[in-house]
C-alpha positions as CSV (number, residue, x, y, z in Angstrom):
1,M,0.0,0.0,0.0
2,T,1.3,3.5,-0.9
3,K,1.7,5.9,1.9
4,A,-0.5,9.1,1.5
5,P,1.6,12.2,1.0
6,E,2.1,14.6,3.9
7,R,0.5,18.0,3.1
8,H,2.6,21.1,4.1
9,A,1.6,24.7,4.0
10,L,3.6,27.8,4.8
11,V,3.1,31.6,4.7
12,V,5.4,34.6,4.4
13,G,5.0,38.2,3.4
14,V,6.4,39.8,0.3
15,R,7.9,43.2,0.5
16,P,5.7,45.6,-1.5
17,E,8.7,47.1,-3.3
18,K,10.0,43.6,-4.2
19,R,6.7,42.1,-5.2
20,D,7.3,42.5,-9.0
21,E,10.8,41.1,-8.7
22,Y,9.5,38.0,-6.7
23,V,6.9,37.4,-9.3
24,R,9.4,37.7,-12.2
25,L,11.8,35.3,-10.5
26,H,9.1,32.7,-10.1
27,R,8.0,32.9,-13.8
28,S,11.2,31.0,-14.5
29,V,12.4,29.0,-11.5
30,W,15.8,27.5,-12.1
31,P,15.6,23.9,-13.2
32,D,18.2,22.8,-10.7
33,V,16.2,24.2,-7.9
34,E,13.1,22.3,-9.1
35,R,15.2,19.1,-9.6
36,T,16.6,19.3,-6.0
37,M,13.1,19.6,-4.6
38,S,11.9,16.7,-6.6
39,E,14.9,14.6,-5.6
40,C,14.0,15.4,-2.0
41,N,10.5,14.0,-2.3
42,V,8.6,17.3,-2.8
43,R,5.7,17.1,-5.1
44,N,2.8,19.4,-6.2
45,Y,4.6,22.5,-5.0
46,S,2.7,25.7,-5.5
47,I,3.1,29.3,-4.3
48,F,0.1,31.6,-4.3
49,I,0.1,35.4,-3.9
50,F,-2.6,37.5,-2.4
51,G,-1.7,41.2,-1.9
52,D,1.5,41.1,0.0
53,T,1.0,37.5,1.4
54,L,2.6,34.4,-0.1
55,F,1.1,31.0,0.6
56,A,3.0,27.8,-0.3
57,Y,1.7,24.3,-0.5
58,Y,3.4,21.0,-1.2
59,D,3.0,17.3,-0.8
60,Y,5.9,15.3,0.8
61,V,6.2,11.7,-0.4
62,G,9.4,10.6,1.4
63,D,10.1,9.0,4.8
64,D,12.2,11.7,6.5
65,H,10.9,15.2,5.9
66,D,13.5,16.9,8.2
67,A,16.4,15.2,6.5
68,D,15.1,16.0,3.0
69,M,14.6,19.7,4.0
70,R,18.2,19.8,5.3
71,Q,19.4,18.4,2.0
72,I,17.6,21.1,0.1
73,A,19.0,23.7,2.4
74,A,22.5,22.4,1.9
75,D,22.2,22.5,-1.9
76,P,24.4,25.3,-3.3
77,V,22.1,26.1,-6.2
78,S,19.1,26.4,-3.8
79,Q,21.2,28.7,-1.6
80,E,22.0,30.9,-4.5
81,W,18.3,31.0,-5.5
82,W,17.4,32.0,-2.0
83,A,20.0,34.8,-2.2
84,Y,17.6,36.4,-4.8
85,T,14.3,35.4,-3.2
86,D,14.8,35.9,0.5
87,P,15.3,39.7,0.3
88,C,11.9,39.9,-1.3
89,Q,10.3,38.3,1.8
90,V,9.4,39.3,5.3
91,Q,8.1,37.3,8.2
92,I,4.4,37.8,9.1
93,G,2.3,36.5,11.9
94,E,3.4,34.2,14.6
95,T,6.9,32.9,14.5
96,R,6.8,29.1,14.8
97,D,10.0,28.3,13.1
98,P,12.6,30.8,14.4
99,G,15.2,31.8,11.8
100,S,13.0,30.9,8.9
101,L,11.1,33.4,6.8
102,W,8.4,31.0,5.8
103,Q,6.3,29.9,8.7
104,P,4.3,26.6,8.8
105,I,0.6,26.9,9.2
106,D,-1.9,24.3,10.5
107,E,-4.3,22.5,8.2
108,L,-7.8,23.3,9.4
109,Y,-9.9,21.3,6.9
110,H,-9.2,18.9,4.0
111,L,-11.7,17.4,1.6
112,E,-10.4,14.2,-0.1
């Protein structure tokens, strides 16, 4: 039997003066960034924008989410990508993951 994917959602703010730059960057995400996420068991990754709020969602299909997230964080190409995207972002709301811009949010409802 196949294990159901874990659903993950995160939220962050986008700096109003950097919004256009952030949108432009995500119109052509680097293939190596996408490849690393796929190799680390991330599927169905989406980022939505509403005003100055970004919402990300992905399915995780691996066995060790924390280890795979560390592998993505250690990837030099992903780090370079974040050097462009991180300055566009700002923490919003409650800080649940200190040191991280993107904050995890709780699933309230899911229709399967």
